[in-house]
C-alpha positions in Angstrom: -65.9 4.4 -56.0 -69.3 5.7 -56.2 -70.4 5.7 -59.5 -74.0 7.2 -60.4 -74.6 5.7 -64.1 -75.8 8.9 -64.8 -78.6 8.6 -61.8 -79.6 11.0 -59.0 -78.0 8.4 -55.7 -80.6 8.5 -53.1 -79.5 10.7 -49.8 -79.0 7.1 -47.5 -77.8 4.7 -50.0 -74.7 8.2 -51.4 -74.1 7.9 -47.2 -74.1 4.5 -46.4 -71.2 4.5 -50.1 -69.7 6.6 -48.1 -68.8 5.2 -45.0 -68.3 1.8 -47.0 -65.6 3.4 -48.3 -64.2 5.7 -45.0 -64.0 2.6 -43.4 -61.7 0.7 -46.4 -59.7 4.4 -46.5 -59.6 3.7 -42.4 -58.2 0.0 -43.4 -55.9 1.3 -45.6 -54.2 3.5 -42.9 -53.8 0.9 -41.0 -51.9 -1.4 -42.9 -50.0 1.0 -44.0 -48.9 2.1 -40.6 -47.9 -1.6 -40.1 -46.2 -1.9 -42.9 -44.3 1.2 -40.9 -44.5 -0.6 -38.1 -43.0 -3.7 -39.8 -40.0 -2.0 -41.7 -38.9 0.3 -39.5 -40.0 -2.8 -36.1 -41.9 0.0 -34.2 -45.0 -1.3 -32.7 -48.2 0.0 -32.4 -47.4 2.3 -28.6 -44.1 3.2 -30.4 -46.4 4.1 -33.5 -48.3 7.1 -31.4 -46.4 8.0 -29.5 -44.3 9.0 -32.6 -47.6 10.4 -34.0 -47.3 12.3 -30.7 -44.5 14.0 -31.0 -45.3 15.5 -33.9 -47.1 18.0 -32.3 -44.2 18.9 -30.3 -42.4 18.5 -27.0 -44.1 16.1 -24.7 -43.6 15.4 -21.1 -43.9 12.0 -20.6 -47.3 12.7 -18.4 -48.6 13.8 -21.3 -47.7 11.0 -23.6 -49.2 8.6 -21.3 -52.5 10.2 -21.5 -51.9 10.2 -25.6 -51.1 6.4 -25.5 -53.4 5.4 -22.7 -49.7 4.0 -21.1 -49.1 3.7 -17.1 -46.0 6.2 -16.7 -43.5 2.5 -16.1 -44.9 1.4 -19.5 -44.3 5.1 -20.4 -40.5 4.5 -19.2 -39.9 2.3 -21.1 -41.5 3.0 -24.2 -39.0 6.4 -24.0 -35.9 4.6 -23.4 -36.5 1.3 -26.1 -37.8 4.7 -29.0 -34.6 6.3 -27.4 -32.2 3.7 -27.6 -32.9 3.1 -31.8 -32.0 7.6 -31.4 -35.6 7.9 -32.8 -36.2 9.8 -29.6 -34.4 12.5 -27.4 -34.9 13.1 -23.5 -34.7 16.8 -22.6 -33.9 18.8 -19.4 -36.2 21.7 -18.5 -34.2 24.3 -18.6 -36.2 25.8 -15.7 -37.2 22.8 -13.8 -34.5 20.1 -13.8 -36.8 17.4 -12.8 -39.2 17.7 -16.0 -38.1 15.7 -18.4 -38.8 17.0 -23.0 -39.2 14.1 -24.8 -39.4 14.7 -28.3 -38.8 13.7 -32.2 -34.8 11.9 -32.8 -32.9 11.6 -35.8 -34.4 8.6 -36.6 -38.2 9.7 -37.3 -36.6 11.7 -39.6 -35.6 9.2 -41.2 -38.8 7.5 -40.9 -40.6 10.9 -42.3 -38.5 10.9 -44.7 -38.8 7.0 -46.0 -42.0 6.5 -45.2 -44.8 9.8 -44.9 -43.4 12.5 -46.9 -44.1 10.0 -50.5 -47.6 9.5 -49.3 -47.9 13.1 -48.4 -46.8 14.2 -52.0 -49.5 11.8 -53.2 -52.2 13.2 -51.5 -51.1 16.4 -52.3 -52.0 15.2 -55.9 -55.1 14.1 -55.2 -56.4 16.9 -53.5 -54.7 19.1 -56.0 -57.3 18.3 -58.3 -60.6 20.3 -56.6 -61.2 23.3 -56.0 -60.3 25.6 -52.9 -64.5 24.8 -51.6 -64.1 21.5 -52.6 -61.5 21.0 -50.5 -63.2 23.6 -47.0 -65.8 20.6 -47.3 -63.2 17.8 -46.8 -61.4 19.7 -44.1 -64.4 20.6 -42.6 -66.2 16.7 -43.3 -62.9 15.6 -41.4 -63.1 17.6 -38.4 -66.6 16.8 -37.6 -66.0 12.0 -38.4 -62.7 13.1 -35.8 -64.5 14.0 -32.9 -67.4 11.8 -33.9 -64.8 9.2 -33.6 -63.8 10.4 -30.4 -67.0 10.9 -28.6 -67.5 7.4 -29.4 -64.8 5.8 -28.3 -65.3 8.0 -25.2 -68.5 6.8 -25.0 -67.7 3.1 -25.8 -64.7 2.6 -23.4 -66.9 4.0 -20.7 -69.8 2.5 -20.9 -67.7 -1.4 -21.1 -65.3 -0.1 -18.0 -69.4 0.5 -16.1 -70.6 -2.9 -17.7 -67.3 -4.0 -15.9 -68.0 -2.9 -12.6 
């Protein structure tokens, strides 16, 4: 926890402290998601797929891109999730060759049991803040996510070129 003890923290020290807190938050989030996976017997790619489906029904190719899986692996993943009612496949009414995958009843149960309580706790934390503070937090999170995505892509590109 950041403590000033009445003294003014220097900006570099504060930035370092915030960086450490973000890393710890990422670790805590990962541990929570792993616990959800253990309870609901879902692997990381299955959880990533379900998280992606929160945006709405998706095609297999969109799921492949979001999860970085091959089309065959996505088919297997969706088969497993569908067998356990985590997802539903629906034919596209305008193109019978196209299939949409959407959240199923077991995912709603997972959300109810695991993520709604977490969201409620988050609302209590953020509910203590005024609108200006919340706007600042949102802006920082959006910018940090953009940086994280950019750095991820740079790492993958660099590693791929080193392997080539």
